[in-house]
MIMARLO-617381 format. One record per residue (C-alpha): x, y, z; residue in three letters. Coordinates in steps of 0.1 Angstrom, whole numbers. Example, Ala and Ser with C-alpha at 12.3 -4.5 7.8 and 13.67 -1.06 7.14 Angstrom:
2
+-------+-------+-------+-----+
:  east : north :    up : res :
+-------+-------+-------+-----+
:   123 :   -45 :    78 : ALA :
:   137 :   -11 :    71 : SER :
+-------+-------+-------+-----+
***
This chain:
631
+-------+-------+-------+-----+
:  east : north :    up : res :
+-------+-------+-------+-----+
:  -107 :   261 :  -151 : MET :
:  -113 :   224 :  -154 : LYS :
:  -140 :   211 :  -178 : SER :
:  -167 :   187 :  -167 : GLN :
:  -150 :   160 :  -187 : LYS :
:  -118 :   164 :  -168 : GLN :
:  -137 :   163 :  -135 : THR :
:  -155 :   131 :  -145 : ASP :
:  -123 :   115 :  -157 : SER :
:  -105 :   123 :  -124 : PHE :
:  -134 :   110 :  -104 : ASP :
:  -133 :    78 :  -125 : ALA :
:   -96 :    74 :  -118 : LEU :
:  -102 :    78 :   -80 : LEU :
:  -131 :    53 :   -81 : ASP :
:  -108 :    28 :   -99 : TYR :
:   -81 :    32 :   -72 : LEU :
:  -107 :    26 :   -45 : LYS :
:  -122 :    -6 :   -60 : HIS :
:   -89 :   -22 :   -72 : THR :
:   -65 :   -12 :   -45 : ARG :
:   -87 :    -3 :   -15 : GLY :
:   -74 :    33 :   -13 : PHE :
:  -102 :    58 :    -8 : ASP :
:   -90 :    93 :   -16 : PHE :
:  -125 :   109 :   -16 : SER :
:  -117 :   126 :    17 : GLY :
:   -85 :   142 :     5 : TYR :
:   -85 :   179 :    -7 : LYS :
:   -92 :   177 :   -44 : PRO :
:   -67 :   205 :   -54 : SER :
:   -38 :   189 :   -36 : SER :
:   -47 :   154 :   -47 : LEU :
:   -51 :   163 :   -84 : GLU :
:   -18 :   182 :   -82 : ARG :
:     0 :   151 :   -69 : ARG :
:   -15 :   128 :   -95 : VAL :
:    -6 :   152 :  -123 : ARG :
:    29 :   153 :  -110 : ARG :
:    32 :   115 :  -114 : ARG :
:    16 :   117 :  -149 : MET :
:    42 :   142 :  -160 : GLN :
:    70 :   118 :  -150 : GLN :
:    57 :    90 :  -174 : ILE :
:    46 :   112 :  -194 : PRO :
:     8 :   111 :  -198 : ILE :
:   -14 :   141 :  -204 : GLU :
:   -50 :   132 :  -194 : ASN :
:   -66 :   110 :  -167 : PHE :
:   -83 :    86 :  -191 : ASP :
:   -50 :    76 :  -206 : ASP :
:   -35 :    73 :  -172 : TYR :
:   -63 :    50 :  -161 : LEU :
:   -56 :    28 :  -191 : ASP :
:   -19 :    28 :  -182 : TYR :
:   -26 :    16 :  -147 : LEU :
:   -47 :   -13 :  -160 : GLU :
:   -18 :   -25 :  -182 : VAL :
:    11 :   -17 :  -157 : HIS :
:     0 :   -27 :  -122 : PRO :
:    35 :   -19 :  -109 : GLU :
:    26 :    18 :  -115 : GLU :
:     3 :    18 :   -84 : PHE :
:    33 :    18 :   -60 : ALA :
:    49 :    48 :   -78 : GLN :
:    15 :    67 :   -77 : LEU :
:     9 :    61 :   -40 : PHE :
:    44 :    71 :   -32 : ASN :
:    38 :   104 :   -50 : THR :
:     3 :   110 :   -34 : ILE :
:    13 :   101 :     2 : LEU :
:    40 :   127 :     8 : ILE :
:    65 :   112 :    33 : ASN :
:    82 :   144 :    44 : VAL :
:    93 :   140 :    80 : THR :
:   123 :   146 :   103 : ASP :
:   136 :   140 :   138 : PHE :
:   125 :   167 :   163 : PHE :
:   105 :   185 :   136 : ARG :
:    96 :   219 :   152 : ASP :
:   121 :   216 :   181 : PRO :
:   104 :   241 :   204 : GLU :
:    72 :   221 :   204 : ALA :
:    91 :   189 :   212 : TRP :
:   108 :   206 :   240 : THR :
:    75 :   217 :   255 : TYR :
:    61 :   182 :   251 : LEU :
:    92 :   167 :   268 : GLN :
:    93 :   192 :   297 : THR :
:    56 :   199 :   304 : GLU :
:    34 :   171 :   290 : ILE :
:    54 :   139 :   295 : LEU :
:    59 :   145 :   333 : PRO :
:    21 :   150 :   336 : ARG :
:    14 :   118 :   317 : ILE :
:    38 :    98 :   339 : ILE :
:    25 :   114 :   371 : GLU :
:   -11 :   105 :   363 : ASN :
:    -3 :    69 :   357 : LYS :
:     2 :    43 :   384 : PRO :
:    39 :    31 :   386 : PRO :
:    32 :    -3 :   371 : GLN :
:     6 :     7 :   345 : GLU :
:    17 :     8 :   308 : PRO :
:    18 :    41 :   289 : ILE :
:     3 :    39 :   254 : ARG :
:    13 :    63 :   226 : VAL :
:     1 :    65 :   190 : TRP :
:    21 :    81 :   162 : SER :
:    -4 :    84 :   134 : ALA :
:    10 :    91 :    99 : GLY :
:    45 :    82 :   110 : CYS :
:    59 :    80 :    74 : ALA :
:    95 :    66 :    75 : THR :
:    95 :    65 :   113 : GLY :
:   115 :    95 :   124 : GLN :
:    86 :   109 :   145 : GLU :
:    80 :    75 :   163 : ALA :
:   117 :    72 :   172 : TYR :
:   117 :   109 :   184 : THR :
:    89 :    99 :   208 : LEU :
:   110 :    70 :   220 : ALA :
:   140 :    94 :   225 : LEU :
:   120 :   119 :   246 : VAL :
:   103 :    93 :   267 : PHE :
:   136 :    75 :   273 : ALA :
:   152 :   108 :   284 : GLU :
:   124 :   116 :   308 : VAL :
:   119 :    81 :   323 : MET :
:   152 :    64 :   317 : GLY :
:   158 :    36 :   291 : PRO :
:   149 :     8 :   315 : ASN :
:   116 :    23 :   326 : ALA :
:   108 :    31 :   289 : PHE :
:   113 :    -5 :   279 : ARG :
:    92 :   -18 :   307 : ASP :
:    62 :     6 :   305 : ARG :
:    59 :    25 :   272 : VAL :
:    43 :    10 :   240 : LYS :
:    44 :    32 :   209 : ILE :
:    21 :    23 :   180 : TYR :
:    33 :    39 :   148 : ALA :
:    10 :    37 :   118 : THR :
:     8 :    50 :    82 : ASP :
:   -11 :    43 :    50 : ALA :
:    21 :    38 :    30 : ASP :
:    35 :     2 :    32 : GLU :
:    68 :    12 :    16 : ASP :
:    74 :    39 :    41 : ALA :
:    66 :    15 :    70 : LEU :
:    91 :    -9 :    55 : GLY :
:   118 :    17 :    58 : GLN :
:   107 :    27 :    93 : ALA :
:   109 :    -9 :   106 : ARG :
:   146 :   -11 :    95 : VAL :
:   154 :    20 :   116 : ALA :
:   184 :    28 :    95 : SER :
:   190 :    64 :    86 : TYR :
:   217 :    83 :    66 : SER :
:   239 :   110 :    81 : ALA :
:   218 :   137 :    65 : LYS :
:   186 :   123 :    80 : GLU :
:   199 :   124 :   115 : VAL :
:   213 :   159 :   113 : GLU :
:   185 :   173 :   134 : SER :
:   192 :   149 :   163 : VAL :
:   213 :   165 :   190 : PRO :
:   247 :   151 :   191 : LYS :
:   245 :   137 :   227 : PRO :
:   213 :   119 :   218 : LEU :
:   227 :   106 :   186 : LEU :
:   257 :    91 :   204 : GLU :
:   234 :    77 :   231 : LYS :
:   206 :    62 :   211 : TYR :
:   221 :    54 :   176 : PHE :
:   247 :    29 :   166 : GLU :
:   269 :    38 :   135 : PRO :
:   269 :    11 :   108 : SER :
:   290 :    19 :    77 : ASN :
:   277 :    53 :    66 : SER :
:   243 :    50 :    83 : ARG :
:   229 :    51 :   119 : PHE :
:   208 :    24 :   135 : LEU :
:   184 :    32 :   163 : PHE :
:   191 :    11 :   194 : ARG :
:   175 :   -24 :   190 : ALA :
:   166 :   -28 :   227 : ASP :
:   144 :     4 :   225 : LEU :
:   131 :    -4 :   190 : ARG :
:   112 :   -34 :   205 : ARG :
:    88 :    -9 :   222 : SER :
:    77 :     5 :   188 : ILE :
:    51 :   -14 :   168 : ILE :
:    47 :    -4 :   131 : PHE :
:    15 :   -12 :   112 : GLY :
:    -7 :     0 :    83 : ARG :
:   -37 :    22 :    93 : HIS :
:   -59 :    46 :    73 : ASP :
:   -71 :    74 :    96 : LEU :
:  -102 :    81 :    74 : ALA :
:  -114 :    44 :    73 : GLN :
:   -99 :    22 :   100 : ASP :
:  -110 :    20 :   136 : ALA :
:   -87 :    39 :   160 : PRO :
:   -63 :    25 :   185 : ILE :
:   -78 :    30 :   220 : SER :
:   -68 :    38 :   256 : ARG :
:   -41 :    62 :   246 : LEU :
:   -22 :    86 :   269 : ASP :
:    -6 :   105 :   240 : LEU :
:   -16 :   108 :   204 : LEU :
:     8 :   124 :   179 : VAL :
:    -8 :   133 :   145 : CYS :
:    13 :   160 :   129 : ARG :
:     7 :   175 :    95 : ASN :
:   -17 :   147 :    85 : VAL :
:   -51 :   163 :    88 : LEU :
:   -42 :   191 :    64 : MET :
:   -45 :   167 :    34 : TYR :
:   -82 :   160 :    42 : PHE :
:  -112 :   181 :    36 : ASN :
:  -131 :   196 :    65 : SER :
:  -157 :   169 :    67 : GLU :
:  -132 :   141 :    69 : VAL :
:  -111 :   162 :    94 : GLN :
:  -140 :   164 :   117 : GLY :
:  -146 :   126 :   115 : ARG :
:  -110 :   118 :   121 : ILE :
:  -109 :   142 :   151 : LEU :
:  -139 :   124 :   166 : ALA :
:  -120 :    91 :   163 : ARG :
:   -89 :   106 :   178 : LEU :
:  -111 :   119 :   207 : HIS :
:  -124 :    84 :   212 : PHE :
:   -89 :    69 :   212 : ALA :
:   -76 :    90 :   241 : LEU :
:   -80 :    83 :   278 : ASN :
:   -99 :   109 :   298 : GLY :
:   -67 :   128 :   306 : ASN :
:   -50 :   121 :   273 : GLY :
:   -32 :   146 :   251 : TYR :
:   -32 :   154 :   213 : LEU :
:    -1 :   167 :   196 : PHE :
:    -8 :   183 :   161 : LEU :
:    14 :   198 :   134 : GLY :
:    20 :   236 :   130 : LYS :
:    -4 :   237 :   100 : ALA :
:   -33 :   223 :   119 : GLU :
:   -56 :   242 :   144 : MET :
:   -85 :   232 :   166 : MET :
:  -105 :   264 :   169 : LEU :
:  -137 :   248 :   155 : THR :
:  -134 :   217 :   176 : ARG :
:  -135 :   232 :   211 : THR :
:  -162 :   207 :   222 : ASN :
:  -137 :   178 :   217 : LEU :
:  -103 :   193 :   228 : PHE :
:   -91 :   222 :   248 : THR :
:   -57 :   239 :   240 : PRO :
:   -28 :   233 :   264 : ILE :
:    -4 :   253 :   243 : SER :
:   -17 :   269 :   211 : VAL :
:    18 :   279 :   201 : LYS :
:    30 :   243 :   203 : ASP :
:    -3 :   228 :   190 : HIS :
:    -8 :   205 :   221 : ILE :
:   -44 :   199 :   232 : PHE :
:   -61 :   180 :   260 : ALA :
:   -92 :   158 :   256 : LYS :
:  -125 :   172 :   268 : VAL :
:  -146 :   145 :   286 : SER :
:  -182 :   143 :   275 : GLN :
:  -208 :   127 :   299 : GLY :
:  -238 :   108 :   286 : ASN :
:  -271 :   126 :   292 : LEU :
:  -299 :   102 :   302 : ARG :
:  -335 :   111 :   299 : GLU :
:  -357 :   104 :   330 : ARG :
:  -392 :    89 :   327 : LEU :
:  -420 :   112 :   339 : LEU :
:  -444 :    94 :   363 : ASP :
:  -478 :   109 :   366 : LEU :
:  -497 :    95 :   396 : VAL :
:  -536 :    96 :   389 : PRO :
:  -556 :   116 :   414 : LEU :
:  -591 :   105 :   427 : GLY :
:  -610 :    94 :   457 : ASP :
:  -638 :    68 :   450 : PRO :
:  -653 :    73 :   485 : GLU :
:  -662 :   110 :   481 : GLY :
:  -677 :   126 :   450 : GLY :
:  -670 :   162 :   461 : ASN :
:  -634 :   153 :   466 : ILE :
:  -632 :   137 :   432 : LEU :
:  -648 :   167 :   416 : ALA :
:  -624 :   190 :   433 : ARG :
:  -595 :   169 :   422 : GLN :
:  -608 :   169 :   386 : ILE :
:  -611 :   207 :   387 : ARG :
:  -577 :   208 :   403 : LEU :
:  -562 :   186 :   376 : ARG :
:  -578 :   208 :   348 : ASP :
:  -566 :   239 :   365 : ALA :
:  -531 :   225 :   367 : ALA :
:  -531 :   215 :   331 : LEU :
:  -543 :   249 :   320 : ASP :
:  -516 :   266 :   340 : SER :
:  -487 :   247 :   324 : THR :
:  -468 :   267 :   298 : PRO :
:  -467 :   236 :   275 : VAL :
:  -494 :   219 :   256 : ALA :
:  -505 :   186 :   272 : GLN :
:  -530 :   159 :   264 : LEU :
:  -540 :   129 :   285 : ILE :
:  -552 :    98 :   266 : VAL :
:  -564 :    66 :   283 : ASP :
:  -556 :    31 :   272 : VAL :
:  -588 :    29 :   252 : THR :
:  -576 :    58 :   230 : GLY :
:  -601 :    84 :   245 : VAL :
:  -590 :   119 :   251 : LEU :
:  -593 :   124 :   288 : VAL :
:  -579 :   159 :   293 : ALA :
:  -564 :   188 :   273 : VAL :
:  -546 :   219 :   285 : SER :
:  -554 :   254 :   275 : GLU :
:  -522 :   257 :   257 : ARG :
:  -530 :   226 :   236 : ALA :
:  -564 :   239 :   228 : ARG :
:  -549 :   272 :   216 : ALA :
:  -522 :   256 :   194 : ILE :
:  -542 :   227 :   179 : PHE :
:  -577 :   243 :   178 : GLY :
:  -592 :   218 :   203 : LEU :
:  -621 :   226 :   228 : SER :
:  -634 :   211 :   260 : LEU :
:  -661 :   194 :   238 : LYS :
:  -634 :   172 :   224 : ASP :
:  -627 :   157 :   258 : VAL :
:  -642 :   122 :   258 : GLY :
:  -639 :   117 :   221 : ARG :
:  -616 :    90 :   206 : PRO :
:  -582 :   104 :   197 : LEU :
:  -584 :    89 :   162 : GLN :
:  -614 :   111 :   154 : ASP :
:  -594 :   143 :   161 : LEU :
:  -570 :   161 :   137 : GLU :
:  -543 :   161 :   163 : ILE :
:  -540 :   123 :   160 : SER :
:  -522 :   127 :   127 : TYR :
:  -512 :   164 :   124 : ARG :
:  -485 :   177 :   130 : PRO :
:  -473 :   141 :   136 : VAL :
:  -487 :   106 :   137 : GLU :
:  -495 :   102 :   174 : LEU :
:  -512 :    68 :   175 : ARG :
:  -481 :    49 :   164 : SER :
:  -459 :    67 :   189 : LEU :
:  -484 :    60 :   217 : ILE :
:  -483 :    23 :   208 : GLU :
:  -445 :    24 :   209 : GLN :
:  -447 :    40 :   244 : ALA :
:  -471 :    12 :   255 : TYR :
:  -449 :   -15 :   240 : THR :
:  -416 :    -3 :   254 : ASP :
:  -431 :    11 :   286 : ARG :
:  -409 :    41 :   284 : ARG :
:  -410 :    77 :   273 : MET :
:  -409 :    84 :   235 : VAL :
:  -394 :   117 :   223 : SER :
:  -394 :   135 :   190 : LEU :
:  -378 :   169 :   185 : ASN :
:  -382 :   198 :   161 : ASP :
:  -416 :   189 :   147 : ILE :
:  -428 :   215 :   122 : ALA :
:  -464 :   227 :   129 : HIS :
:  -481 :   250 :   103 : HIS :
:  -511 :   268 :   119 : PRO :
:  -536 :   283 :    96 : HIS :
:  -526 :   319 :    87 : GLY :
:  -496 :   319 :   111 : ALA :
:  -459 :   313 :   111 : GLU :
:  -445 :   279 :   113 : THR :
:  -440 :   266 :   149 : GLN :
:  -414 :   240 :   161 : TYR :
:  -424 :   216 :   188 : LEU :
:  -407 :   190 :   209 : ASP :
:  -429 :   160 :   217 : LEU :
:  -428 :   137 :   247 : GLN :
:  -452 :   107 :   253 : ILE :
:  -449 :    92 :   287 : ALA :
:  -469 :    61 :   298 : PRO :
:  -489 :    64 :   330 : LEU :
:  -489 :    34 :   353 : HIS :
:  -510 :    24 :   383 : LEU :
:  -486 :    16 :   411 : ASN :
:  -459 :    10 :   385 : GLY :
:  -478 :   -20 :   370 : ASP :
:  -511 :   -16 :   350 : ALA :
:  -511 :    10 :   322 : LEU :
:  -537 :    37 :   326 : LEU :
:  -528 :    58 :   295 : GLY :
:  -503 :    83 :   283 : VAL :
:  -496 :   120 :   288 : ILE :
:  -486 :   138 :   256 : VAL :
:  -466 :   170 :   260 : THR :
:  -458 :   195 :   232 : PHE :
:  -432 :   222 :   241 : ALA :
:  -429 :   252 :   219 : ASP :
:  -393 :   256 :   209 : VAL :
:  -398 :   280 :   180 : THR :
:  -377 :   308 :   195 : GLN :
:  -350 :   284 :   205 : SER :
:  -351 :   268 :   170 : HIS :
:  -347 :   302 :   154 : ARG :
:  -318 :   311 :   177 : LEU :
:  -302 :   277 :   170 : GLN :
:  -306 :   283 :   132 : GLU :
:  -290 :   317 :   135 : GLU :
:  -263 :   303 :   157 : LEU :
:  -257 :   275 :   133 : ARG :
:  -255 :   298 :   103 : ARG :
:  -231 :   321 :   122 : THR :
:  -210 :   291 :   133 : ALA :
:  -211 :   278 :    98 : GLN :
:  -200 :   311 :    84 : ASP :
:  -172 :   313 :   110 : LEU :
:  -162 :   277 :   103 : GLU :
:  -162 :   283 :    66 : THR :
:  -140 :   314 :    71 : ALA :
:  -117 :   295 :    94 : TYR :
:  -115 :   265 :    72 : GLU :
:  -106 :   287 :    42 : GLU :
:   -79 :   303 :    64 : LEU :
:   -68 :   269 :    76 : GLN :
:   -69 :   255 :    41 : SER :
:   -47 :   283 :    28 : SER :
:   -23 :   276 :    56 : ASN :
:   -23 :   239 :    49 : GLU :
:   -19 :   245 :    12 : GLU :
:    11 :   266 :    19 : LEU :
:    25 :   239 :    42 : GLU :
:    17 :   212 :    16 : THR :
:    34 :   232 :   -11 : THR :
:    64 :   236 :    11 : ASN :
:    65 :   199 :    18 : GLU :
:    61 :   191 :   -19 : GLU :
:    89 :   215 :   -27 : LEU :
:   111 :   198 :    -1 : GLN :
:   101 :   164 :   -14 : SER :
:   108 :   175 :   -50 : ALA :
:   142 :   188 :   -39 : ASN :
:   151 :   155 :   -24 : GLU :
:   138 :   137 :   -54 : GLU :
:   160 :   159 :   -77 : LEU :
:   190 :   152 :   -55 : GLU :
:   183 :   115 :   -57 : THR :
:   177 :   117 :   -94 : THR :
:   210 :   135 :   -99 : ASN :
:   228 :   107 :   -80 : GLU :
:   210 :    81 :   -99 : GLU :
:   219 :    98 :  -132 : LEU :
:   256 :    99 :  -122 : GLN :
:   255 :    63 :  -112 : SER :
:   236 :    54 :  -145 : ALA :
:   263 :    73 :  -165 : ASN :
:   291 :    53 :  -148 : GLU :
:   272 :    21 :  -155 : GLU :
:   267 :    31 :  -191 : LEU :
:   304 :    38 :  -195 : GLU :
:   312 :     4 :  -179 : THR :
:   286 :   -13 :  -202 : MET :
:   301 :     5 :  -232 : ASN :
:   335 :   -10 :  -224 : GLU :
:   320 :   -44 :  -218 : GLU :
:   301 :   -42 :  -251 : LEU :
:   333 :   -32 :  -270 : GLN :
:   351 :   -62 :  -254 : SER :
:   321 :   -85 :  -262 : SER :
:   321 :   -72 :  -298 : ASN :
:   357 :   -81 :  -303 : GLU :
:   351 :  -115 :  -289 : GLU :
:   321 :  -120 :  -311 : LEU :
:   342 :  -109 :  -341 : HIS :
:   368 :  -135 :  -333 : THR :
:   342 :  -162 :  -328 : VAL :
:   325 :  -152 :  -360 : ASN :
:   357 :  -156 :  -379 : GLU :
:   362 :  -190 :  -363 : GLU :
:   327 :  -201 :  -372 : LEU :
:   331 :  -189 :  -407 : SER :
:   363 :  -210 :  -411 : GLN :
:   346 :  -240 :  -394 : ARG :
:   316 :  -236 :  -417 : THR :
:   338 :  -236 :  -448 : GLN :
:   357 :  -267 :  -436 : GLU :
:   324 :  -284 :  -428 : TYR :
:   310 :  -276 :  -463 : ASN :
:   342 :  -290 :  -479 : GLN :
:   340 :  -321 :  -457 : LEU :
:   303 :  -326 :  -464 : ASN :
:   309 :  -324 :  -502 : ALA :
:   338 :  -348 :  -499 : TRP :
:   317 :  -372 :  -479 : LEU :
:   288 :  -371 :  -504 : GLN :
:   313 :  -378 :  -532 : SER :
:   328 :  -407 :  -513 : VAL :
:   294 :  -422 :  -505 : LEU :
:   283 :  -420 :  -541 : SER :
:   313 :  -438 :  -555 : ILE :
:   310 :  -474 :  -544 : PRO :
:   283 :  -496 :  -559 : PRO :
:   272 :  -505 :  -524 : THR :
:   239 :  -492 :  -510 : ALA :
:   247 :  -477 :  -475 : LEU :
:   220 :  -473 :  -449 : VAL :
:   229 :  -460 :  -413 : VAL :
:   205 :  -467 :  -385 : LEU :
:   204 :  -454 :  -348 : ASP :
:   197 :  -477 :  -318 : ARG :
:   160 :  -474 :  -325 : HIS :
:   163 :  -486 :  -361 : PHE :
:   155 :  -451 :  -375 : ASN :
:   173 :  -442 :  -407 : ILE :
:   200 :  -416 :  -404 : LEU :
:   218 :  -420 :  -438 : LEU :
:   204 :  -433 :  -472 : TRP :
:   230 :  -429 :  -500 : ASN :
:   225 :  -425 :  -537 : GLN :
:   230 :  -462 :  -544 : ARG :
:   202 :  -471 :  -520 : ALA :
:   179 :  -447 :  -539 : GLU :
:   187 :  -464 :  -571 : ASP :
:   182 :  -499 :  -558 : MET :
:   148 :  -494 :  -539 : TRP :
:   133 :  -463 :  -556 : GLY :
:   130 :  -441 :  -524 : LEU :
:   147 :  -407 :  -519 : ARG :
:   167 :  -400 :  -488 : ALA :
:   143 :  -372 :  -476 : ASP :
:   114 :  -397 :  -479 : GLU :
:   130 :  -423 :  -455 : VAL :
:   152 :  -403 :  -432 : ARG :
:   138 :  -405 :  -396 : GLY :
:   116 :  -435 :  -403 : ASN :
:   121 :  -470 :  -390 : SER :
:   138 :  -493 :  -415 : VAL :
:   112 :  -519 :  -406 : PHE :
:    84 :  -496 :  -418 : SER :
:    98 :  -495 :  -454 : LEU :
:    78 :  -512 :  -481 : ASP :
:   106 :  -521 :  -505 : ILE :
:   117 :  -553 :  -523 : GLY :
:   142 :  -561 :  -495 : LEU :
:   128 :  -584 :  -467 : PRO :
:   139 :  -561 :  -439 : VAL :
:   123 :  -581 :  -411 : GLU :
:   149 :  -609 :  -417 : GLU :
:   175 :  -583 :  -407 : LEU :
:   160 :  -576 :  -372 : ARG :
:   177 :  -605 :  -355 : GLY :
:   212 :  -599 :  -369 : PRO :
:   210 :  -561 :  -362 : ILE :
:   200 :  -567 :  -325 : LEU :
:   227 :  -593 :  -321 : ALA :
:   252 :  -568 :  -335 : CYS :
:   240 :  -540 :  -312 : LEU :
:   243 :  -563 :  -282 : ARG :
:   278 :  -574 :  -292 : GLY :
:   268 :  -610 :  -297 : GLU :
:   279 :  -612 :  -333 : ARG :
:   307 :  -592 :  -348 : ASN :
:   297 :  -576 :  -381 : GLU :
:   274 :  -604 :  -394 : PRO :
:   267 :  -608 :  -432 : THR :
:   233 :  -619 :  -444 : VAL :
:   224 :  -631 :  -479 : LEU :
:   188 :  -623 :  -489 : LEU :
:   165 :  -627 :  -520 : ASP :
:   151 :  -593 :  -530 : ALA :
:   134 :  -574 :  -558 : ILE :
:   148 :  -541 :  -569 : ASN :
:   128 :  -510 :  -579 : ARG :
:   126 :  -523 :  -616 : ARG :
:   109 :  -555 :  -604 : GLY :
:   140 :  -577 :  -611 : ARG :
:   148 :  -605 :  -587 : ALA :
:   182 :  -601 :  -572 : ILE :
:   205 :  -616 :  -545 : LYS :
:   215 :  -591 :  -519 : CYS :
:   245 :  -595 :  -495 : GLN :
:   239 :  -573 :  -464 : VAL :
:   269 :  -566 :  -443 : HIS :
:   261 :  -552 :  -408 : ILE :
:   287 :  -531 :  -390 : ALA :
:   284 :  -517 :  -354 : LEU :
:   289 :  -479 :  -349 : ILE :
:   304 :  -471 :  -315 : ASN :
:   304 :  -439 :  -294 : ASN :
:   340 :  -427 :  -294 : SER :
:   338 :  -417 :  -257 : SER :
:   317 :  -445 :  -241 : THR :
:   325 :  -472 :  -266 : ARG :
:   288 :  -482 :  -266 : GLU :
:   269 :  -491 :  -297 : GLY :
:   251 :  -460 :  -310 : GLU :
:   237 :  -477 :  -342 : GLY :
:   246 :  -499 :  -372 : VAL :
:   256 :  -494 :  -408 : ALA :
:   240 :  -517 :  -435 : LEU :
:   261 :  -522 :  -466 : MET :
:   238 :  -538 :  -492 : ILE :
:   254 :  -552 :  -524 : GLU :
:   237 :  -568 :  -554 : ASP :
:   256 :  -602 :  -559 : VAL :
:   232 :  -616 :  -585 : SER :
:   258 :  -615 :  -613 : ASP :
:   284 :  -631 :  -591 : ARG :
:   260 :  -659 :  -582 : GLU :
:   252 :  -666 :  -618 : ARG :
:   289 :  -665 :  -628 : LEU :
:   296 :  -690 :  -600 : ALA :
:   268 :  -713 :  -612 : GLN :
:   280 :  -711 :  -648 : SER :
:   315 :  -721 :  -638 : LEU :
:   302 :  -750 :  -617 : ALA :
:   281 :  -763 :  -646 : SER :
:   311 :  -761 :  -670 : SER :
:   334 :  -780 :  -647 : SER :
:   308 :  -807 :  -641 : GLY :
:   302 :  -813 :  -678 : GLY :
+-------+-------+-------+-----+
***
């Protein structure tokens, strides 16, 4: 037995589905609904409803899987063949005969799942009418709450196993083979319109000649079943027919439908007329020219009131009680002395019901006001039940004279109705329990069939997955061998690169020349050891910075023009002589040789190399030699 916590958790889950996805499952049978939800939870696996609600919040794609599990789409072509034969031979000819030749025939397949039932309807109509007349006159509306199932139905493509129940002549006549599947004829398929519809919430399709709703009602509780049946009754024409499934009966709905074939579960709509109440006109009696006549008429009026089996009061427009019948005096404790008194001074004006407001309503609307089953509690007696009518009295249909108030004692009828209601309720409860058991068995059978199909599908998927895994294993082995080869090549290349890098660093550190390599944007790419010694900045401090942003003893701005000229190809490897100060603060002469670095593929200038050499000693030696020769 479920605990209260489990019940609350399950209700919270259903409420979450209703507010986030618009699916209201409150009308479904709780036992079947909970069983389907638990089935999906076991597949994940999750044990309790609270955890599953958390899972839905994190994984929105799970909603589709859950709805596919809850909305069991078990269907087939010509399901229950004998019932379809009776429909084709007995009901369809009646429908066609009752319709004028040019008037369309409207059919609704409610809960069509993946479409087999809707296409079965098209088959039987086409057989009875002929394909041309079917295309011209018949319109089939096929609806379901499951969008995925409707998507499959619209394609109208079925496997060989799914069309096994279609007789071979009909299969050859109405289906076209395509690879290993069968497609329903496209020209007939245009007469079928598929759309999403929730029987418990959405408005029904109207003006129908035939409504097919098979093995759908059994998933709902009795209250929702009654509401859906009322909508189906509204949807049908006056001579329309309802075709139900073998697990659904109509014994408690005889006021809406009458059975045509109980065995085949086909019913006809019972037309219900609208009952209209008639206004009671009371013509006032009196003769102003003769007092005796007037007295006789008053006595006659009083005698007539006293002889009526119902309690009646007459009140004029000023609110004065004009007359009261003997039955009214007996029921409400009135007397003839009360005649002529204002109604508001009498207990009957507010007990057993507030009369004054109802009288005002009758005056305002100028029509009869009715109120049924009013409970009246006489002192020391059993409760009475009264029906009330207040009819306005007019003079020649114009001026209001007052109202006549009538109380009819319906106590005995009320008791009989209560007993009848209890008996009917007991009978309905017993029948619904029987029907529920039958529907539970049918549901279980469909669930088993669905589970069997799922197991077959799962087995095929597992086989396919196994083959894919084997293929992937071979591909992984091949990829592993390729990666091993690439790894060896990379290892060899890395070793060669390290050797080359070490050799390059050695070569760059040998000459006494400071080497600086710039890109096209004057950013430093290379700064060798000699440059560090001359200017006091490490390679990692300057790499990536613009050479013109350096604060060193070399006047780098004087190099901008020659560098640009070299990049543009205007000067070929220019040499510039500059006065500078090295990192020790000593004034030196620097000879800067600028060389262009070309892209090997495009032959465009990618940057420049600055070779900076301290020529101070050379300059001093040259000056010394010049002085010696001049002396």
